[in-house]
MIDOSE-1310 file (N, C-alpha, C; in nm, 2 decimals, decimal comma, always signed):
residues 285
xxxx	+0,08/-0,12/+0,00/+0,00/+0,00/+0,00/+0,09/+0,13/+0,00; +0,03/+0,23/-0,06/+0,09/+0,36/-0,04/+0,05/+0,41/+0,10; +0,15/+0,45/+0,19/+0,12/+0,49/+0,32/+0,05/+0,63/+0,33; -0,02/+0,66/+0,43/-0,08/+0,79/+0,45/+0,02/+0,90/+0,46
xxxx	-0,01/+1,01/+0,40/+0,08/+1,13/+0,42/+0,18/+1,15/+0,31; +0,19/+1,05/+0,22/+0,29/+1,06/+0,11/+0,22/+1,06/-0,02; +0,22/+1,17/-0,09/+0,15/+1,19/-0,22/+0,01/+1,14/-0,21; -0,06/+1,17/-0,10/-0,20/+1,12/-0,09/-0,30/+1,23/-0,08
xxxx	-0,26/+1,35/-0,13/-0,35/+1,47/-0,11/-0,44/+1,49/-0,23; -0,41/+1,42/-0,35/-0,49/+1,44/-0,47/-0,52/+1,31/-0,53; -0,63/+1,31/-0,61/-0,67/+1,19/-0,68/-0,56/+1,15/-0,78; -0,50/+1,25/-0,85/-0,40/+1,22/-0,95/-0,28/+1,14/-0,89
xxxx	-0,23/+1,18/-0,77/-0,12/+1,12/-0,71/-0,16/+0,98/-0,66; -0,28/+0,96/-0,60/-0,32/+0,83/-0,56/-0,34/+0,74/-0,68; -0,39/+0,78/-0,79/-0,41/+0,70/-0,90/-0,27/+0,66/-0,96; -0,18/+0,75/-0,95/-0,04/+0,73/-1,00/+0,02/+0,61/-0,92
xxxx	+0,00/+0,61/-0,79/+0,06/+0,51/-0,71/-0,01/+0,37/-0,74; -0,14/+0,37/-0,77/-0,20/+0,25/-0,82/-0,14/+0,20/-0,95; -0,12/+0,29/-1,04/-0,06/+0,25/-1,17/+0,09/+0,20/-1,15; +0,15/+0,24/-1,05/+0,29/+0,21/-1,03/+0,31/+0,08/-0,96
xxxx	+0,21/+0,01/-0,92/+0,22/-0,12/-0,86/+0,17/-0,13/-0,71; +0,13/-0,02/-0,65/+0,07/-0,03/-0,52/-0,06/-0,12/-0,52; -0,07/-0,20/-0,42/-0,19/-0,29/-0,42/-0,31/-0,22/-0,36; -0,29/-0,10/-0,29/-0,39/-0,02/-0,24/-0,33/+0,12/-0,21
xxxx	-0,41/+0,22/-0,19/-0,36/+0,35/-0,16/-0,43/+0,41/-0,04; -0,35/+0,48/+0,05/-0,41/+0,55/+0,16/-0,39/+0,70/+0,15; -0,50/+0,77/+0,17/-0,49/+0,92/+0,15/-0,41/+0,98/+0,26; -0,37/+1,11/+0,24/-0,32/+1,19/+0,35/-0,44/+1,20/+0,46
xxxx	-0,40/+1,21/+0,58/-0,50/+1,22/+0,69/-0,58/+1,36/+0,67; -0,71/+1,35/+0,68/-0,79/+1,47/+0,68/-0,89/+1,47/+0,79; -0,93/+1,59/+0,83/-1,02/+1,61/+0,94/-1,16/+1,67/+0,90; -1,23/+1,71/+1,00/-1,37/+1,76/+0,97/-1,36/+1,90/+0,90
xxxx	-1,27/+1,98/+0,95/-1,25/+2,12/+0,89/-1,12/+2,14/+0,83; -1,10/+2,24/+0,74/-0,97/+2,27/+0,69/-0,87/+2,31/+0,80; -0,75/+2,27/+0,77/-0,64/+2,29/+0,87/-0,51/+2,33/+0,80; -0,46/+2,45/+0,82/-0,34/+2,49/+0,75/-0,22/+2,42/+0,80
xxxx	-0,22/+2,36/+0,92/-0,10/+2,29/+0,97/+0,00/+2,39/+1,01; +0,13/+2,35/+1,03/+0,23/+2,43/+1,07/+0,30/+2,50/+0,95; +0,36/+2,62/+0,98/+0,43/+2,69/+0,88/+0,56/+2,62/+0,84; +0,61/+2,65/+0,72/+0,74/+2,60/+0,68/+0,85/+2,66/+0,77
xxxx	+0,97/+2,58/+0,78/+0,99/+2,45/+0,73/+0,92/+2,34/+0,82; +0,87/+2,24/+0,75/+0,79/+2,13/+0,81/+0,87/+2,00/+0,81; +0,97/+1,99/+0,73/+1,05/+1,86/+0,72/+1,20/+1,89/+0,72; +1,27/+1,80/+0,78/+1,42/+1,81/+0,78/+1,48/+1,67/+0,78
xxxx	+1,58/+1,65/+0,69/+1,64/+1,52/+0,68/+1,74/+1,50/+0,80; +1,74/+1,38/+0,85/+1,83/+1,34/+0,96/+1,90/+1,20/+0,92; +2,00/+1,16/+0,99/+2,06/+1,03/+0,96/+1,96/+0,92/+0,98; +1,93/+0,85/+0,87/+1,84/+0,74/+0,88/+1,69/+0,77/+0,86
xxxx	+1,66/+0,90/+0,81/+1,52/+0,93/+0,79/+1,49/+1,08/+0,78; +1,37/+1,11/+0,81/+1,32/+1,24/+0,80/+1,24/+1,28/+0,93; +1,25/+1,40/+0,98/+1,16/+1,45/+1,08/+1,06/+1,54/+1,02; +0,94/+1,52/+1,04/+0,84/+1,61/+0,98/+0,74/+1,66/+1,09
xxxx	+0,70/+1,79/+1,07/+0,59/+1,84/+1,16/+0,50/+1,92/+1,07; +0,42/+1,85/+0,99/+0,33/+1,92/+0,90/+0,20/+1,97/+0,97; +0,17/+1,90/+1,08/+0,06/+1,94/+1,16/-0,08/+1,90/+1,10; -0,08/+1,79/+1,03/-0,20/+1,74/+0,97/-0,28/+1,84/+0,88
xxxx	-0,20/+1,92/+0,80/-0,26/+2,02/+0,71/-0,35/+1,94/+0,61; -0,47/+2,00/+0,59/-0,56/+1,93/+0,49/-0,68/+2,03/+0,46; -0,75/+2,00/+0,36/-0,86/+2,10/+0,32/-0,99/+2,07/+0,39; -1,00/+1,97/+0,47/-1,12/+1,94/+0,54/-1,20/+1,83/+0,45
xxxx	-1,29/+1,76/+0,52/-1,35/+1,65/+0,46/-1,44/+1,68/+0,33; -1,51/+1,79/+0,34/-1,59/+1,82/+0,22/-1,51/+1,86/+0,10; -1,40/+1,93/+0,11/-1,31/+1,95/+0,00/-1,24/+1,83/-0,05; -1,20/+1,74/+0,05/-1,13/+1,62/+0,01/-1,22/+1,52/-0,06
xxxx	-1,35/+1,53/-0,04/-1,44/+1,44/-0,11/-1,43/+1,46/-0,26; -1,40/+1,58/-0,30/-1,39/+1,61/-0,44/-1,28/+1,53/-0,50; -1,17/+1,51/-0,43/-1,06/+1,43/-0,48/-1,10/+1,28/-0,48; -1,16/+1,24/-0,37/-1,20/+1,10/-0,36/-1,30/+1,06/-0,48
xxxx	-1,38/+1,15/-0,52/-1,47/+1,12/-0,63/-1,40/+1,10/-0,76; -1,27/+1,15/-0,77/-1,20/+1,14/-0,90/-1,11/+1,01/-0,90; -1,11/+0,93/-0,79/-1,03/+0,81/-0,79/-1,07/+0,72/-0,90; -0,98/+0,65/-0,97/-1,02/+0,56/-1,08/-1,05/+0,42/-1,03
xxxx	-1,03/+0,40/-0,90/-1,07/+0,27/-0,84/-1,00/+0,15/-0,90; -0,88/+0,17/-0,96/-0,80/+0,06/-1,01/-0,75/-0,03/-0,89; -0,73/+0,03/-0,78/-0,69/-0,04/-0,66/-0,78/+0,01/-0,54; -0,79/-0,07/-0,43/-0,87/-0,02/-0,32/-0,81/+0,11/-0,26
xxxx	-0,90/+0,20/-0,22/-0,87/+0,33/-0,16/-0,91/+0,33/-0,02; -0,82/+0,38/+0,07/-0,84/+0,38/+0,21/-0,83/+0,53/+0,26; -0,93/+0,58/+0,33/-0,92/+0,72/+0,37/-0,86/+0,72/+0,51; -0,76/+0,81/+0,53/-0,70/+0,83/+0,66/-0,77/+0,94/+0,73
xxxx	-0,83/+0,92/+0,85/-0,90/+1,02/+0,92/-0,84/+1,06/+1,05; -0,86/+1,18/+1,09/-0,82/+1,22/+1,23/-0,93/+1,31/+1,28; -0,93/+1,32/+1,42/-1,03/+1,40/+1,48/-0,99/+1,42/+1,63; -1,06/+1,50/+1,70/-1,03/+1,52/+1,84/-1,11/+1,44/+1,94
xxxx	-1,22/+1,38/+1,89/-1,31/+1,30/+1,97/-1,39/+1,20/+1,89; -1,46/+1,11/+1,95/-1,53/+1,00/+1,88/-1,63/+1,06/+1,78; -1,70/+1,17/+1,82/-1,80/+1,23/+1,74/-1,74/+1,28/+1,61; -1,63/+1,34/+1,61/-1,56/+1,40/+1,49/-1,52/+1,28/+1,40
xxxx	-1,46/+1,18/+1,45/-1,42/+1,07/+1,37/-1,54/+1,00/+1,30; -1,65/+0,99/+1,37/-1,76/+0,92/+1,32/-1,83/+1,00/+1,21; -1,84/+1,14/+1,23/-1,90/+1,22/+1,13/-1,82/+1,22/+1,00; -1,68/+1,23/+1,01/-1,60/+1,22/+0,89/-1,62/+1,09/+0,82
xxxx	-1,62/+0,98/+0,90/-1,63/+0,85/+0,84/-1,76/+0,83/+0,76; -1,87/+0,88/+0,82/-2,00/+0,86/+0,74/-2,00/+0,95/+0,62; -1,93/+1,06/+0,62/-1,93/+1,14/+0,50/-1,85/+1,08/+0,38; -1,76/+1,00/+0,41/-1,67/+0,94/+0,30/-1,69/+0,79/+0,28
xxxx	-1,78/+0,73/+0,36/-1,80/+0,59/+0,35/-1,82/+0,54/+0,21; -1,90/+0,61/+0,13/-1,94/+0,56/+0,00/-1,84/+0,58/-0,10; -1,73/+0,65/-0,07/-1,63/+0,69/-0,17/-1,50/+0,61/-0,16; -1,49/+0,53/-0,05/-1,36/+0,45/-0,03/-1,39/+0,31/+0,01
xxxx	-1,29/+0,23/+0,01/-1,31/+0,09/+0,05/-1,29/+0,05/+0,19; -1,22/+0,14/+0,26/-1,19/+0,12/+0,40/-1,14/+0,25/+0,46; -1,14/+0,25/+0,60/-1,09/+0,37/+0,67/-0,97/+0,34/+0,76; -0,88/+0,43/+0,77/-0,77/+0,41/+0,86/-0,77/+0,53/+0,96
xxxx	-0,79/+0,50/+1,09/-0,80/+0,60/+1,19/-0,67/+0,64/+1,24; -0,63/+0,76/+1,22/-0,50/+0,82/+1,26/-0,52/+0,87/+1,41; -0,48/+0,78/+1,50/-0,48/+0,81/+1,64/-0,34/+0,82/+1,70; -0,25/+0,85/+1,61/-0,11/+0,82/+1,65/-0,01/+0,93/+1,59
xxxx	-0,05/+1,04/+1,54/+0,04/+1,14/+1,49/+0,11/+1,21/+1,60; +0,25/+1,21/+1,61/+0,32/+1,27/+1,72/+0,34/+1,42/+1,71; +0,28/+1,48/+1,61/+0,30/+1,63/+1,60/+0,16/+1,69/+1,56; +0,05/+1,63/+1,60/-0,08/+1,68/+1,57/-0,12/+1,80/+1,65
xxxx	-0,21/+1,88/+1,60/-0,26/+2,00/+1,67/-0,39/+1,96/+1,75; -0,42/+2,04/+1,85/-0,55/+2,04/+1,91/-0,59/+1,91/+1,98; -0,50/+1,83/+2,04/-0,54/+1,71/+2,11/-0,57/+1,59/+2,02; -0,53/+1,60/+1,90/-0,55/+1,49/+1,80/-0,42/+1,40/+1,81
xxxx	-0,42/+1,29/+1,73/-0,30/+1,21/+1,71/-0,27/+1,13/+1,83; -0,14/+1,12/+1,87/-0,09/+1,03/+1,97/-0,15/+1,05/+2,10; -0,20/+1,17/+2,13/-0,27/+1,20/+2,26/-0,39/+1,11/+2,27; -0,44/+1,06/+2,16/-0,55/+0,97/+2,16/-0,50/+0,82/+2,17
xxxx	-0,41/+0,79/+2,08/-0,36/+0,66/+2,07/-0,27/+0,61/+2,19; -0,24/+0,70/+2,28/-0,16/+0,65/+2,40/-0,26/+0,62/+2,51; -0,39/+0,64/+2,49/-0,49/+0,61/+2,59/-0,58/+0,49/+2,54; -0,57/+0,38/+2,60/-0,65/+0,26/+2,55/-0,80/+0,28/+2,56
xxxx	-0,85/+0,36/+2,66/-0,99/+0,38/+2,67/-1,04/+0,47/+2,56; -0,97/+0,58/+2,54/-1,01/+0,68/+2,43/-1,00/+0,61/+2,29; -0,89/+0,53/+2,27/-0,88/+0,45/+2,15/-1,00/+0,36/+2,13; -1,04/+0,30/+2,24/-1,16/+0,21/+2,23/-1,29/+0,29/+2,20
xxxx	-1,30/+0,40/+2,26/-1,43/+0,48/+2,23/-1,43/+0,53/+2,09; -1,32/+0,57/+2,03/-1,32/+0,62/+1,89/-1,35/+0,50/+1,80; -1,28/+0,39/+1,81/-1,30/+0,28/+1,72/-1,44/+0,23/+1,73; -1,49/+0,22/+1,85/-1,63/+0,17/+1,87/-1,73/+0,27/+1,80
xxxx	-1,71/+0,39/+1,82/-1,80/+0,49/+1,76/-1,80/+0,48/+1,61; -1,68/+0,47/+1,55/-1,67/+0,46/+1,40/-1,73/+0,33/+1,35; -1,70/+0,22/+1,42/-1,76/+0,09/+1,38/-1,91/+0,09/+1,38; -1,97/+0,17/+1,47/-2,12/+0,17/+1,47/-2,17/+0,26/+1,36
xxxx	-2,09/+0,35/+1,31/-2,13/+0,45/+1,21/-2,12/+0,40/+1,07; -2,03/+0,31/+1,04/-2,01/+0,27/+0,90/-2,01/+0,12/+0,88; -2,02/+0,07/+0,76/-2,02/-0,07/+0,73/-1,89/-0,12/+0,67; -1,80/-0,03/+0,62/-1,68/-0,07/+0,56/-1,57/-0,10/+0,66
xxxx	-1,46/-0,17/+0,62/-1,36/-0,20/+0,72/-1,29/-0,08/+0,78; -1,25/-0,10/+0,91/-1,19/+0,01/+0,98/-1,05/-0,04/+1,04; -0,95/+0,03/+0,99/-0,81/+0,00/+1,04/-0,77/+0,11/+1,14; -0,69/+0,07/+1,23/-0,64/+0,17/+1,34/-0,49/+0,18/+1,33
xxxx	-0,44/+0,30/+1,31/-0,30/+0,32/+1,30/-0,24/+0,35/+1,44; -0,15/+0,27/+1,49/-0,10/+0,28/+1,63/+0,03/+0,36/+1,64; +0,05/+0,42/+1,75/+0,17/+0,49/+1,78/+0,27/+0,40/+1,86; +0,40/+0,40/+1,83/+0,50/+0,33/+1,91/+0,53/+0,40/+2,04
xxxx	+0,49/+0,52/+2,05/+0,52/+0,60/+2,17/+0,44/+0,57/+2,29; +0,43/+0,44/+2,33/+0,35/+0,40/+2,44/+0,43/+0,30/+2,53; +0,39/+0,28/+2,65/+0,45/+0,18/+2,74/+0,42/+0,04/+2,69; +0,30/+0,02/+2,65/+0,26/-0,12/+2,62/+0,17/-0,11/+2,49
xxxx	+0,22/-0,13/+2,38/+0,15/-0,13/+2,25/+0,05/-0,24/+2,24; +0,08/-0,35/+2,31/-0,02/-0,47/+2,31/-0,15/-0,43/+2,37; -0,15/-0,35/+2,48/-0,27/-0,30/+2,54/-0,35/-0,22/+2,45; -0,29/-0,13/+2,38/-0,36/-0,04/+2,28/-0,42/-0,13/+2,17
xxxx	-0,34/-0,22/+2,12/-0,39/-0,30/+2,01/-0,51/-0,38/+2,05; -0,51/-0,44/+2,17/-0,62/-0,52/+2,22/-0,74/-0,43/+2,23; -0,72/-0,31/+2,28/-0,84/-0,22/+2,30/-0,91/-0,19/+2,17; -0,83/-0,18/+2,06/-0,89/-0,15/+1,93/-0,96/-0,28/+1,88
xxxx	-0,90/-0,39/+1,90/-0,96/-0,52/+1,85/-1,08/-0,55/+1,92; -1,09/-0,53/+2,05/-1,20/-0,56/+2,14/-1,33/-0,50/+2,09; -1,32/-0,38/+2,03/-1,44/-0,31/+1,99/-1,46/-0,31/+1,84; -1,39/-0,41/+1,77/-1,43/-0,43/+1,63/-1,33/-0,38/+1,52
xxxx	-1,21/-0,33/+1,56/-1,12/-0,29/+1,45/-1,09/-0,41/+1,36; -1,09/-0,39/+1,23/-1,07/-0,49/+1,13/-0,92/-0,52/+1,10; -0,84/-0,43/+1,13/-0,69/-0,44/+1,11/-0,62/-0,33/+1,19; -0,49/-0,36/+1,21/-0,41/-0,26/+1,28/-0,30/-0,22/+1,18
xxxx	-0,27/-0,09/+1,17/-0,16/-0,04/+1,10/-0,05/+0,00/+1,20; +0,07/-0,05/+1,18/+0,18/-0,03/+1,27/+0,31/-0,02/+1,20; +0,38/+0,10/+1,22/+0,36/+0,20/+1,32/+0,36/+0,34/+1,26; +0,31/+0,44/+1,33/+0,32/+0,57/+1,29/+0,46/+0,62/+1,33
xxxx	+0,49/+0,74/+1,29/+0,63/+0,79/+1,32/+0,66/+0,80/+1,47; +0,79/+0,80/+1,49/+0,85/+0,79/+1,63/+0,88/+0,93/+1,67; +0,87/+0,95/+1,80/+0,92/+1,08/+1,85/+0,81/+1,14/+1,95; +0,81/+1,27/+1,95/+0,88/+1,36/+1,85/+1,03/+1,38/+1,87
xxxx	+1,10/+1,42/+1,77/+1,24/+1,45/+1,77/+1,26/+1,59/+1,71; +1,39/+1,63/+1,71/+1,42/+1,77/+1,66/+1,56/+1,77/+1,61; +1,58/+1,88/+1,53/+1,72/+1,92/+1,48/+1,74/+2,07/+1,51; +1,86/+2,10/+1,54/+1,90/+2,24/+1,56/+2,00/+2,29/+1,46
xxxx	+1,98/+2,41/+1,41/+2,08/+2,47/+1,31/+2,20/+2,52/+1,39; +2,32/+2,46/+1,37/+2,43/+2,50/+1,45/+2,49/+2,64/+1,42; +2,45/+2,69/+1,30/+2,49/+2,83/+1,27/+2,41/+2,93/+1,34; +2,28/+2,91/+1,35/+2,19/+3,01/+1,41/+2,15/+2,97/+1,56
xxxx	+2,17/+2,84/+1,59/+2,13/+2,80/+1,72/+1,98/+2,78/+1,74; +1,90/+2,79/+1,62/+1,76/+2,78/+1,63/+1,71/+2,64/+1,59; +1,60/+2,59/+1,64/+1,54/+2,47/+1,59/+1,51/+2,48/+1,44; +1,53/+2,38/+1,36/+1,51/+2,39/+1,22/+1,36/+2,39/+1,18
xxxx	+1,29/+2,30/+1,25/+1,14/+2,30/+1,22/+1,07/+2,42/+1,28; +0,97/+2,47/+1,21/+0,89/+2,58/+1,27/+0,83/+2,54/+1,40; +0,78/+2,41/+1,40/+0,72/+2,36/+1,52/+0,82/+2,31/+1,63; +0,94/+2,32/+1,60/+1,05/+2,27/+1,68/+1,06/+2,12/+1,68
xxxx	+0,95/+2,05/+1,71/+0,95/+1,90/+1,72/+0,87/+1,84/+1,60; +0,91/+1,72/+1,57/+0,83/+1,65/+1,46/+0,85/+1,49/+1,48; +0,78/+1,42/+1,40/+0,79/+1,28/+1,40/+0,89/+1,22/+1,31; +0,97/+1,12/+1,36/+1,07/+1,06/+1,28/+1,02/+0,94/+1,20
xxxx	+1,05/+0,94/+1,07/+1,01/+0,83/+0,99/+1,13/+0,79/+0,90; +1,12/+0,68/+0,83/+1,24/+0,63/+0,75/+1,30/+0,51/+0,81; +1,42/+0,47/+0,75/+1,48/+0,34/+0,79/+1,52/+0,33/+0,94; +1,54/+0,45/+1,01/+1,58/+0,44/+1,15/+1,47/+0,38/+1,24
xxxx	+1,34/+0,39/+1,19/+1,23/+0,34/+1,28/+1,20/+0,20/+1,25; +1,26/+0,14/+1,15/+1,22/+0,00/+1,11/+1,24/-0,10/+1,23; +1,35/-0,10/+1,30/+1,36/-0,20/+1,41/+1,25/-0,18/+1,51; +1,21/-0,06/+1,54/+1,10/-0,04/+1,63/+0,97/-0,09/+1,58
xxxx	+0,95/-0,07/+1,45/+0,82/-0,12/+1,39/+0,82/-0,28/+1,39; +0,93/-0,34/+1,36/+0,94/-0,48/+1,36/+0,91/-0,54/+1,50; +0,97/-0,47/+1,60/+0,95/-0,52/+1,74/+0,80/-0,50/+1,78; +0,74/-0,39/+1,75/+0,60/-0,37/+1,78/+0,51/-0,47/+1,72
xxxx	+0,53/-0,50/+1,59/+0,45/-0,60/+1,52/+0,47/-0,74/+1,58; +0,59/-0,77/+1,61/+0,62/-0,90/+1,67/+0,55/-0,92/+1,80; +0,55/-0,81/+1,89/+0,49/-0,82/+2,02/+0,34/-0,83/+2,00; +0,28/-0,76/+1,91/+0,13/-0,76/+1,90/+0,08/-0,89/+1,83
xxxx	+0,15/-0,94/+1,74/+0,10/-1,05/+1,65/+0,04/-1,17/+1,73; +0,10/-1,21/+1,84/+0,05/-1,32/+1,92/-0,06/-1,28/+2,01; -0,09/-1,16/+2,02/-0,20/-1,11/+2,11/-0,33/-1,07/+2,05; -0,33/-1,06/+1,91/-0,45/-1,03/+1,84/-0,48/-1,13/+1,73
xxxx	-0,61/-1,13/+1,69/-0,65/-1,22/+1,58/-0,68/-1,15/+1,45; -0,66/-1,01/+1,45/-0,69/-0,94/+1,33/-0,56/-0,91/+1,26; -0,57/-0,88/+1,12/-0,44/-0,86/+1,05/-0,37/-0,74/+1,09; -0,24/-0,74/+1,07/-0,15/-0,63/+1,09/-0,09/-0,58/+0,96
xxxx	-0,10/-0,45/+0,94/-0,04/-0,38/+0,82/+0,09/-0,32/+0,87; +0,20/-0,36/+0,82/+0,33/-0,31/+0,86/+0,37/-0,19/+0,79; +0,43/-0,09/+0,86/+0,48/+0,03/+0,80/+0,59/+0,09/+0,89; +0,70/+0,14/+0,82/+0,80/+0,20/+0,90/+0,94/+0,17/+0,84
xxxx	+0,99/+0,25/+0,76/+1,13/+0,24/+0,71/+1,15/+0,13/+0,60; +1,05/+0,09/+0,53/+1,07/-0,02/+0,43/+1,13/+0,04/+0,31; +1,24/-0,01/+0,26/+1,31/+0,04/+0,15/+1,32/-0,07/+0,03; +1,31/-0,20/+0,07/+1,34/-0,30/-0,03/+1,26/-0,43/+0,00
xxxx	+1,27/-0,53/-0,08/+1,19/-0,65/-0,06/+1,24/-0,72/+0,07; +1,37/-0,71/+0,10/+1,42/-0,77/+0,22/+1,35/-0,72/+0,35; +1,33/-0,59/+0,34/+1,26/-0,53/+0,46/+1,12/-0,58/+0,47; +1,05/-0,60/+0,35/+0,92/-0,65/+0,35/+0,91/-0,79/+0,41
xxxx	+1,01/-0,87/+0,38/+1,02/-1,01/+0,43/+1,03/-1,00/+0,58; +1,11/-0,92/+0,64/+1,12/-0,90/+0,78/+0,98/-0,87/+0,84; +0,91/-0,78/+0,78/+0,78/-0,74/+0,84/+0,68/-0,86/+0,83; +0,69/-0,93/+0,72/+0,60/-1,05/+0,71/+0,63/-1,15/+0,81
xxxx	+0,76/-1,18/+0,83/+0,81/-1,28/+0,93/+0,77/-1,24/+1,07; +0,77/-1,11/+1,10/+0,73/-1,06/+1,23/+0,58/-1,07/+1,26; +0,50/-1,07/+1,15/+0,36/-1,09/+1,17/+0,27/-1,00/+1,09; +0,33/-0,91/+1,00/+0,24/-0,83/+0,92/+0,19/-0,91/+0,80
xxxx	+0,07/-0,88/+0,76/+0,00/-0,95/+0,65/+0,03/-0,88/+0,52; +0,05/-0,75/+0,53/+0,09/-0,66/+0,41/+0,16/-0,54/+0,47; +0,21/-0,46/+0,38/+0,29/-0,35/+0,42/+0,26/-0,22/+0,35; +0,30/-0,11/+0,40/+0,28/+0,02/+0,34/+0,42/+0,09/+0,32
xxxx	+0,43/+0,16/+0,21/+0,55/+0,23/+0,18/+0,53/+0,38/+0,19; +0,62/+0,45/+0,26/+0,60/+0,60/+0,28/+0,72/+0,68/+0,25; +0,81/+0,70/+0,35/+0,92/+0,79/+0,33/+1,01/+0,75/+0,22; +1,03/+0,62/+0,19/+1,12/+0,57/+0,08/+1,08/+0,62/-0,05
xxxx	+0,96/+0,66/-0,07/+0,91/+0,71/-0,20/+0,98/+0,85/-0,23; +1,02/+0,92/-0,12/+1,09/+1,04/-0,14/+1,23/+1,02/-0,20; +1,29/+0,90/-0,18/+1,42/+0,87/-0,24/+1,41/+0,79/-0,37; +1,32/+0,70/-0,37/+1,31/+0,60/-0,48/+1,21/+0,64/-0,59
xxxx	+1,11/+0,72/-0,55/+1,00/+0,75/-0,64/+0,90/+0,64/-0,64; +0,80/+0,65/-0,72/+0,69/+0,55/-0,73/+0,75/+0,42/-0,79; +0,86/+0,42/-0,85/+0,92/+0,29/-0,90/+0,95/+0,19/-0,79; +0,95/+0,23/-0,66/+0,98/+0,14/-0,55/+0,88/+0,03/-0,54
xxxx	+0,76/+0,05/-0,58/+0,66/-0,05/-0,57/+0,69/-0,17/-0,66; +0,72/-0,14/-0,79/+0,76/-0,24/-0,88/+0,89/-0,31/-0,84; +0,99/-0,24/-0,79/+1,11/-0,30/-0,75/+1,09/-0,40/-0,64; +1,01/-0,36/-0,54/+0,99/-0,45/-0,43/+0,91/-0,57/-0,47
xxxx	+0,81/-0,55/-0,56/+0,73/-0,67/-0,60/+0,82/-0,77/-0,68; +0,90/-0,72/-0,76/+0,99/-0,81/-0,84/+1,09/-0,88/-0,75; +1,15/-0,82/-0,65/+1,24/-0,88/-0,56/+1,17/-0,98/-0,47; +1,05/-0,95/-0,43/+0,97/-1,04/-0,34/+0,93/-1,16/-0,42
xxxx	+0,88/-1,15/-0,54/+0,84/-1,26/-0,62/+0,96/-1,36/-0,64; +1,08/-1,30/-0,67/+1,20/-1,38/-0,69/+1,23/-1,46/-0,57; +1,23/-1,39/-0,45/+1,26/-1,46/-0,33/+1,16/-1,57/-0,30; +1,03/-1,54/-0,32/+0,93/-1,65/-0,29/+0,95/-1,77/-0,38
xxxx	+0,98/-1,74/-0,51/+1,01/-1,86/-0,60/+1,13/-1,94/-0,55; +1,24/-1,87/-0,51/+1,36/-1,94/-0,47/+1,33/-2,02/-0,34; +1,25/-1,97/-0,26/+1,22/-2,04/-0,13/+1,10/-2,13/-0,13; +1,03/-2,13/-0,24/+0,92/-2,22/-0,25/+0,79/-2,17/-0,19
xxxx	+0,78/-2,05/-0,16/+0,65/-1,99/-0,10/+0,55/-1,98/-0,21; +0,43/-2,03/-0,19/+0,32/-2,02/-0,29/+0,24/-1,90/-0,27; +0,25/-1,84/-0,15/+0,17/-1,71/-0,13/+0,24/-1,64/-0,01; +0,21/-1,51/+0,00/+0,25/-1,43/+0,11/+0,20/-1,48/+0,24
xxxx	+0,08/-1,54/+0,24/+0,02/-1,59/+0,37/+0,11/-1,69/+0,44; +0,18/-1,77/+0,36/+0,27/-1,87/+0,42/+0,40/-1,81/+0,48; +0,42/-1,68/+0,47/+0,54/-1,62/+0,52/+0,50/-1,54/+0,65; +0,38/-1,52/+0,68/+0,33/-1,43/+0,79/+0,36/-1,50/+0,92
xxxx	+0,44/-1,44/+1,01/+0,46/-1,49/+1,14/+0,56/-1,60/+1,16; +0,64/-1,62/+1,05/+0,74/-1,73/+1,06/+0,84/-1,71/+1,18; +0,87/-1,59/+1,22/+0,96/-1,56/+1,33/+0,91/-1,61/+1,46; +0,78/-1,64/+1,46/+0,72/-1,69/+1,59/+0,72/-1,84/+1,60
x	+0,76/-1,91/+1,49/+0,75/-2,06/+1,49/+0,88/-2,12/+1,54
């Protein structure tokens, strides 16, 4: 899948990802009302990845619906939603239910404004309330994107599963972190702090998925620092059923989907795997 937040703001970019080999696409997270997010600079490169503090900038659900209506439906489309409370999440979900194939609830952004993001996903009871509210409001599948910035991610995962989550997406960016300009002495990001994504977070993502896999019965969607087919195999072995690509698109472009698929197919042929399902959770056996 194309991960949320990467080239997911317009129908043209989402359709492009589908044409490039993505098996599904996830939109950039959007909320009930337009949000300008943080002022530039919002991203900075660091060793092993990128720190970003975009602040969930988006045009709001009604404007975003215009883009969703333009999707060519060549692959399943998943809408990434955020809100400050169960009522907001449910209202957005009902407005877009007929335009997408599934929803991904962003309760895990480490640089969100106004009490959204990881402030929700770090609280098992609040996570439960939001998932339960959305599940009661829509008939399409509901995924929940979890934050690694918790003491016990298994507890949060179980809370989401207990009230009907159809899958878990793991993990959102790590942090927050920051960089300082040594010439000026100022923080580089306008918001000072942001979420870390990219290869540096992959070991954390693998560990989180490994921990959760034995504790839930719903599928896990792995995301975090995937650059090549070898990374995909690690995620599958840890317990993910499929994966999302995000930050690596900044370096490899949309060609990364085709490269990973080619490498994965070759590996599976060499090892005698008939399907990806036979690879899921091997590290637990």
